[in-house]
Structures are given as C-alpha cells and as structure tokens.
C-alpha positions in Angstrom: 64.7 41.4 215.4 67.4 39.8 213.3 67.5 38.9 209.6 69.6 36.2 208.1 69.0 37.2 204.5 71.0 39.8 202.6 69.1 42.5 200.6 70.4 42.7 197.0 69.7 45.7 194.8 70.2 45.6 191.0 69.6 47.8 188.0 66.7 46.3 186.1 68.3 42.8 186.2 71.3 43.7 184.1 74.5 41.9 185.0 77.5 43.8 186.3 80.0 44.9 183.7 83.4 43.2 183.5 85.8 46.2 184.0 88.9 44.0 183.4 87.9 43.4 179.8 87.5 47.2 179.2 90.9 47.9 180.6 92.5 45.2 178.3 90.8 46.8 175.3 92.1 50.3 176.3 95.6 48.9 176.8 95.5 47.2 173.4 94.3 50.5 171.7 97.1 52.4 173.5 99.7 50.0 172.4 98.4 50.2 168.8 98.5 54.0 168.9 102.0 54.3 170.3 103.3 51.7 167.8 101.9 53.9 164.9 103.4 57.0 166.4 106.8 55.3 166.7 106.6 54.2 163.1 105.7 57.8 162.0 108.7 59.3 163.8 111.1 56.7 162.5 110.0 57.1 158.9 110.2 60.9 159.2 113.8 60.8 160.3 114.8 58.3 157.6 113.2 60.3 154.7 115.0 63.5 155.7 118.4 63.1 154.1 119.4 66.8 153.5 119.5 69.4 156.3 117.0 72.2 156.2 118.3 75.5 154.6 119.7 78.1 156.9 119.0 81.8 156.9 122.3 83.5 156.4 123.0 87.1 157.4 125.7 88.9 155.4 128.0 91.1 157.5 128.1 94.7 156.6 124.7 94.8 154.7 122.2 97.1 156.4 119.0 97.8 154.7 116.5 100.2 156.1 112.8 100.2 155.2 110.8 103.4 155.8 107.1 103.6 155.6 
C-alpha cells in the first residue's frame, strides 16, 4: 500500500510565525540599548572634570582606639 499524499499537521489553523522578523526586532532593540549605554558612559566622563579626592595618611600619626 502506497500513498502519494503528504499528511500535514497544524495547530488550530494558525499560520507559522516568521522568526526572521522577531530576530530583526531583537537586533534593533539591542542596538538601541547599546547606543544608550555608550551615550551614558561618554556623558559621564565628560562631566567629571576634577579628580576624586584622595585619602591621605600622615606619616608619624598613630591613633589607637580602645573599646
């Protein structure tokens, strides 16, 4: 017994999803996110004009705290 027709199964008649479009949307969101992060980093470095204060230890000064 041979059959010449192919059996097709579906999910309630819904068409298959186009995965290529989903990938393009993900790539577009990723590009947008990384562009925002680059802008944030660049703006942070430009705003900081003075170096942060340093903690200085004076030589010869010993302080002891007893509890």
